[in-house]
N, C-alpha and C positions, 0 to 999 in steps of 0.2 A: 693517302699514308703518309705521314712523311717516314725519314730514318729514322727519327728515337721511338717510332712507333705507334705516332699519336694518327687518330684518324680524326678526321672531319668531314661536315657535310658539304658538300662542293654546289655552285650553281654555274648552270651552261650560261657561259656568258655571251654564245657564240656558235655555232656549228654550217658549216658547209656543207651543199650539198652535191658541190662539184669533186669534191678531195675525201679521204676519209681520216676529217679530224675536225674534231670540236676545242674551241676554252671554256676550259673548266677555271671557276676560282672559288677561294674560299678566306673567312676571315678569323686571324689569330691575334692571340694577345700576347705571340712572342713575335722577335721579329726574326726570319729568317734569312738569309743568305740566298741572293737568285744569281743563278749561272750569267754567263753573256752569252748571247744568240753569232755565231759566225753567218756573215751576209753574206758571204762567199763561197765556194768551193772550187777545189782545183777539176778539171778535166780529166777524168779516168774512165776511158775506152777503150776495147781491143781494134785495135791495126792490124788489118793481115797484106800482105803482098805476098807472088810468091820471090823465092831466093835465086843468089845462083846457084848455089848445091841444087835445086828442085822443090825445096820443102817450100810450105806457106809458113813463114814465119809473124809474131805478133808482136805488139809493142803496144804504149799506151799514149794517149796526148799528152800526157804530161812528163815529169823524170820519173815517177815510179812507172816499175816495170814490169813485167811478168819475168818467171826465171826464179825471184825470190822473191816471197811476200815480206820478207823487209822492208823492201824497197815501198812497200805499199803504204801510204798513212797509217799508223796503230789508231783504234777506236775503242773505246769504253763503253758498252749498255750498263743499264742501270734498273732495274725495277725488284719489284715486288710477283716472284713468281709464285702459283698458287698450290694449294698442296692437296696431291693428288694420289692417286692408287701405286703411279708408277717413278713419282720423282718425292726426292726429303726435303722438299722444299718447304721450309716453314712458315711462307708466311713475312719475310723478314724481307730488306732490303741486301741486294746483292748483286753483286759486277760482276760482267761479262766480258773478257777481253778478244781481240782479233784486228783484223786487219782490212781495210774498205777498199775494195777489188772493182769498184763499178759507182760512176755516178751519172749512169744515164739507163739504168735493167734493163740492159743488155745480156744479160746476162742470163737473165729467167730458164731453169731447164725444164718445168711443168706445165702445165697448161690449167690455167689458174684466171683466167677471165681477162679484161685490161682493165691489170693494175697501175699500168702507167697513165691509166686516164684516172685512177683517184688518184695520184701523188705520189706514187712510190716510184724513188728514182735511184736509191742508196740500194748498196747491198755488200754488204759484209763479213767475214767469218765466224763471228761472233755467236756463240752458241746460246740460243736464248730460248724459254722456256714459256711455256703457258701463263700469262699473268703480268708480264712482263712489257706487255704492246701500251703504249703510253709513257714510257720509258724514255728519259732521255741519253743520244747518242752523242759523247765527249769525243773530242781529237785531241790528241798529245797536250796539249797548253788548256786542257779544262774550259774549254768553249762548245757549246753546243751546236752540232753542226746540221741534225736531224730529231726525226722522233719516229721510236722505233714499232713497227706494228703487226708485222707479221715472218711466217718466215718462207721460204721458197718452194711449199711442196707440204706432203705428209713427213712428219717424223718419226714413223712407228716403223720395225723393222719387221722382215718377210722369215725370219727363222723362225720364229715360234716359240722364243725364249722368253716371251713378256715386256722386256724392255726395249724404252724408246731412243736408237739411235737416230739423231738426227742427220738427213743424208745431205741438204743442201747449206745453199746462204740465208742470212736473215735480210729483213728489206724493210728502208724508213722511209720517210716524207723527208724532204730538205726543209734546212730554216727556211731558204728565199721562195719557197712553197708556201713554208707558213706565214711566211711573211706576207707572202702574195694575196692570198686567200685564210690566212686566220687571225690577222695581228693587228686589227682595225680596228683605233682607239684603246690599243693596249700599250700602256709603259715598258719598251723592253730596254735592256741594253743592246744594244746592237754591234759587234765590230766587224771591222773588214781587213783586219790585219792576216798577212799571212801566216803559216805553222812553219817555223823553224825547227824544230827537232822532230823525234819519235821515239817511243815506248818499245825498250825491251820486254817481251813478252814471255808472260812462263804459263803452263797449263793451269785449266781450270780445277780447281778444286774438288768439286761436285761429281758425285758420277751415281748414276741409280743404284736404290739398294736393290735391284734383281743383278748386279754386277758385282758387288761384292767379291765374290767367288774369284781367284784366280787362276783356277781350273775350267775355268768357263771361255768359252768362243768370245762371247759379251764382255767378258773384262775386257782383252786384247783389244777386241772392237771398237769399243768403250775410248781406250786408251790412245791408241794410233786416229779417230778421228779427232782430240781434242790436241793430240802433239802437230797435228800437217796445220792446224787453223792458224797457230800462232809462228808457226816460223819453225817446225821441227820436222823437216821429213824424215831425215832420217834415224831418229826413236819413230817415228810412223810406221817407217819399212820396218821394223824392227817389230814392232807389234803386230803387222797387218800376218808377217811369216808366222808368225807364236799362234796365230789364232786359225789361221789354213795348218800349220801342223797338227794340230786338235780333232781334224776335221777326219774321215775316211775317205780320201779321196777315190775311193770306187766303191762307196754304197752307193745303193741305188733307191735309199728311204729316200722320199721328198724330202723331209725335215733337212737333212745333210746333204741333198744338191741344192737347196734353197741357203742354206746357212753358207756354204763354198761360196754359190755367184754371190750373193751379197758383200761378203770382205772382200774377194774380187773386183766387183765394181765400185767401190769406196778406195778402193786400192787403184784403183783407175782412174777414179775420178782426183783424187787429190793427186795424182802426178802430174796431171795436167796444168793442174795451176802451178806447179816449178819448172813444165815446159818441159817435162819427161814424157814425151808424146811416142816414146816405146814402149814403155811401162803401162801407161795409158792406154794404150791400143792393144795390148797383149793380153793385159787383166780384163778387159771389159768386151774384149772378143772370146774370152772363157765364160766371162759372166754369161754372156749372150745364149753361146751355144750352151751352156749346161740349163738354162731354161727353157731354150726352146727343147728342149727333152721333155718336155710337161706339154699338155696336150690345152689350147688356150683357152674352151670350152670350160671343160674340167677345173679349169684356174679359174674362171669367172663366175663358176657354180659356187666355187670354195668360197672365193671371193665374197658373194651374197652374204652368206653365211658369217656375222659378224663376231661366232665366238671361236672361228676357227683360225687354226693357225697362218694363214695362207693370206691372209685377204688384201696383203699388198703386195704379189707376185706378181701380179700384171702391170703393177706401179714400175717393178722393179727390172719386168724385161723391158719396160719403154726407157727408161732409164738407163740399160744395158747398150740398148741398141744405138742410142742418140751419143753416149761417151762414144761409143766404138765408129761411132761417125765422124763427132767432131776430134779425135786423135790421127782416126787416118786421115782428114781434111786436112791439118796441121802439119802430117808428116810429107805430105804434098805428092808431086808425080813419084811414081805411078799408084800412088794410093787413092788420086778422087774418084775413079770408078767404083773402089769397094766403099770411100767415106759417100759416094749416090746410094748404093744399094742398100746400105745401113738404115740411112736414114728414109729411103722411103718404107724399110719393115717398124721402122720407129714410129712413124704415121699410119700404118696400117693399124698397127699394133693399140694403137692411141686409139684410132677411129672404131676398130673393134670394139673398145673399153669402152667408148661413150656411144656406140653405138648400144649395147647391151644395158648398161646402165640407164637412157632415154627410154628404151624399152620398158625394163622394169620401175621408172618413173612413172612411166604414162598406165601401167598394168596397175601398182599401185593407188593412181591420184584418181583413177574410173571406180576403184573397188570401195575407195573411200567416199566417193559422190554415189555411187549404188547403195552404200551401207546407210547416206543420209537419207538418200530423198526417192530412194529404188525405182530412179531412171537411171537412164545411158545419156552419156554427151560428148561430144566431142569437147577434146582437151587440144590444144595447140601445140605443135610437136616442140620439147624443149629442143631448144640449139645445141649442135656439137661443142664442146669449147675445147678446143684446139691450142698449140704453142704454139704462136707468131717464128718465134726463133725458128722452126723444124723447115720453114719457108723461106726465111733469109739465110739461112746455110743451105739451104738447097740453092736456091739463086745464086749466092757466090762460088759452090762449087760450078754450077752453068756456069758463069762469066768467066773464073780462070780455065775453064773448057770451050768460052766463047762461042757459048751458045745463047746468043746475047735476047731473042727471041720468047724463051725458055726462061731465060732467065728474069727478064720483063714483070712475064707471067706469075712466077713465087715470088715476087716480092710485093705485087699485087697482092697476093693469097693473104701475103701476113699485116699487107695496112690492111683488109677487109677487116682480117682478125681484129689488131690494133691499129686504129689510125695517129694515134700518139706517137707511135713507137720510131724514135728517129733514125733508125740503123739502115731500115732497110727502104725507107723513103730518101734517102742518101743512094744508096745502091740501083735503086730504081733511077735517079738523076744520074751516075756513070754509065749506067745500061744505056743511058738514052744520049746521053755524050758519042758512045763506041755506033750508034747507031744514025748519028747525024740530026738527030732531037736538038736539037742545041738550045730551041725556047723552051721546049718541055723540062729540057734538064735544070734551065735556072730559075724556071719556074718553082720544081720542087726542090732544091737547093735553098732559092730564097724563103720557103716555107720554112723550114727547118730552123734556120738561122733565125729568124724571125718570131719561133716560138721558144728557140734556147736561149735567144737574149729578153724574153721576158720573164722567162722564170729568174734568168742569175744574168744580168747585164754583162760581168766581169769575164766570165764563162761563156762563152756561146762552143758551137758542138762545130769543133775543127775540121772535119772531113767535108764542111757542108762550103766552106770557104775554100776548099780544094775542086770542088764541082766550079765554082763560081770564077776561079782562077782559071781554069778550062775551058771555060764558057769565051772570054778574054780571048785565049789562045788562038781558038778554033776560029775566032771571029777576024783573026789577025790585030787586034785593040792590044799592045803590047804594054804600052802605056797604063791602059786602066786594069790588067791582068797582074802588073809590078805593083800598084796601086793595091789591088784587093790584096795579093801576097801579103803586104807588108802589113796590112789592116789584119789578117788574119795570123802572121807572127807577131802582132803586139797582145795576144789575147793567149794563144794556143804554140806557145815558145819548142815545144818537144815534138813537134808531130813531125816528122823525116818527109814527108810526102810536098808540105808546106816548102821548105826549105827545097828541095828537087826542082819542086816546078818554078822557084825563084830563081834555081840555078841556069833554068833553061832560058828562063825569060833574058836572064844578062848575060849568058853566052848568046843568045840570039841578038841582043842590041851590041853585040861587040865587048863585051866589059867582062874578059876571062878570068882576070884576075879573081874579081868579087863572084863571078859563079862554079869558080874554084872551090872556093871558100863554105860556097852554101854547098853545095856538093858533100863535102870533108865533114860538115857538119853535119849534112841527112846521115853522112855511113856512122858519124859518131853514137849518131841515137839509134843504129838499127844499123849494123855492120854487115846485115844479109838485104840489105834491100838495091833489089837488080839495077831499077832503072837508077838511082845516081852511081852506082859503080859504071854502069855504064857508060853513062853521061860525063862522067869522070874522066873515063877511058879518051871519050871522041874528041874533047877538048883537049887533051896532049896535055905536056908539062908547060908551054911555052902560051 
């Protein structure tokens, strides 16, 4: 369907079994303008370090930074939402604005299988709806950077008011993957130009027909959810407060408890994107505690009844504990033990949910087989669908606690779930360095570097360079280390770890002035980067 409403019969020109995309062509007697494709994307991923004040700080691999969504690249999604019972979509072309916050798909919040293996890498705050899959993701200069495909988990709320509130981020397959796997023989205009401008975004005009009543909690929740996604945290905070004020805080009714927990979770989740980890922690802590007042077995029984208002409660419980763990982790010492405990609880809840669903699935399969054949049969067990990010973050916490062996095991678990996940493989390489498994560290880092170059040669994964630099330093090969760090900085200009490593190498070579400049560059990118601050102090003023 085209923007003016004309519908064409399409032909599948190319379908790829490895990634979740296909190329469809159509014929028309009308000439349509086509958009340019962006052949390269900025490196946007979360990098963490223990800061001088004991906090875990986060930054990205480019000039985009956490703390203000407006520092991220703005993107716009276009598509044709399907008209369903809980949306006002008319089948016409609609757009949705937001910010591109991750290009490595390392921000998955739900267990959803190996989505990276299906090509998904881009994550953005835009609100998207059913029917928009296959739509283009535009950058600020109108070039297509990706193909929208899914949202990160469910969009249904748990409070039972009938509306759909999108909890998390949207995902797309980036154009470099499309070019690699899906553009064979297709005449496409491809641009390698860098984006030099950004957009001033506003909230969505769309609201669910169920939340037009301004007196409902859902109205404020929808308004807050739209505001934070386009860089308006102050308005979002006011709307969250209004939503909470409409709920009886002392009520023992399940509906009120769930509704309060849902608002608190969304408030905490959104605060995390602005590095307000205190608000994120306190909100998600309250949300998890409220949900814990309910009985898990009873929750699951209710969830199985698709007509009940509580079918998403287990999901809300899991999300709340994950949010609590993530905020505690990023607050750093002395909250690392709290982060680890909260994360273990989230993993436990997800396993319980998956095990119960698997048992129910097995029972349904057996009943269907019996009704069709009159016989029993042994069904292979359905695998548990866990979230590799749970084990990644657990491993990172253990790394900060210098539990290298336990951290290594946790990273391996993440990779068992998703072998294409670069971040745990790189973290595994860092853990190998700490235990003097230098050859293993190099092997894992080179695997990640090569994979990232295959997807986008101009934007390799920065942390893999950091590992390779430190491998050379461990081997006392300073020239090799300097060559490697310079190569990395050619592509990943704003990763403070690489600038700090460059400073260490130069200082060891006796080039103190150049080393000082490198340390100052690292601190300009991340003012709390403890290693660079310490190294700068060590070389002194002269």
